[in-house]
N, C-alpha and C positions, 0 to 999 in steps of 0.2 A: 712772545705771548706770555700772559700771566694767567694762572689758573688758581681760583679760590674755591676751596672745598669746605663743605659743612655737612657733617653726618649726624643725624639724630635718629637713633633706633634703626628702623629699616628704610629710612629715607636718606638719600644723598643729593645734596644740592651742589652744583658745580657752576661757577661763573667763568666764562672764557672771555678774555680781554685781548684785543690786538688782532693778530692774523693767525688763522689756523691753516697752515700750509705744510709743505714737505719738511720744513725745518722744525716746526712746532707740533705737528700731528703725532709724532712718536711719543712725546711727553703725555699727551691726552690719552693715547692708546695704552700706555702703562696703567693709567687709572682705570680704563675700561677693562683691561685684562686682570688687574690685581685687586681692585677695590670694590667690585660690585657683588661680592659674595654676601648673601643675606639681604641685599637691597631689593626692596619691592617697588619702590618709587624712585626714579632718577629724574631730577629736574635740572635741565641745563639752561642757564640764563645767558643769552647772547646779546644783551643790551650794549655791551662794549666790544663786541666782535665786529671788526671792520671789513674782514675779507675771509673767504674760505676757498681753498683750492680743491682739486679732486682728491688729494690726500686727506684733507679735512673732512670731505664728504664721506670718504671710505670709513674714517674713524667714527663718524656720527652713525653711519649705517651699522658698523660693528656693535656700537653701544645699543642701537635699536634691536638688533638681532639677539643680543644677550638678554635684554630686558623683555623681549617677547616670550622668553622661556621662564622668566621668574617674576614678572610684574609688568610695570609700564614705565614709559619714558615720555616726558613732556619737554618741549622746547618753549622757552618764554622770551619775550621781548626781542624778537627777531627783527633786526634792522632791515631797511628797504633794500640795500645792496645784497645782503645775504639772502633775503627772501627771494630776490630775483633769481639767484643761483638755484635755490630749492625749486622754484617754479619751472625754470628752464630745463632742469634735469628730471622733472617729474617727482622729485622727492617730497614736494609739498603735499602730495596725495598719500604718501606712505607714512609721514611723520605726524605726530600730534603737536600742533603748534598753537599756542595761546597768545 
């Protein structure tokens, strides 16, 4: 997986590319745990994310939980396969998806 980050002031934009699974989720989790200080808007672009496992979902939920305390989180460009996972797990109702 490849992660591209761009921070401007209190906004952090993160693009996830490839597969968010048990191998790559820890890398994204490091960002969630260490780089969200002072962030009021987290935008996660999933246009090039092809797959997410339960480990990936857990990390996305961790990011949402963190942002609920300090701002908001938006998921953008969610592909059909990843959206199916969000819908099947009920996360589509908990996340802001554009």
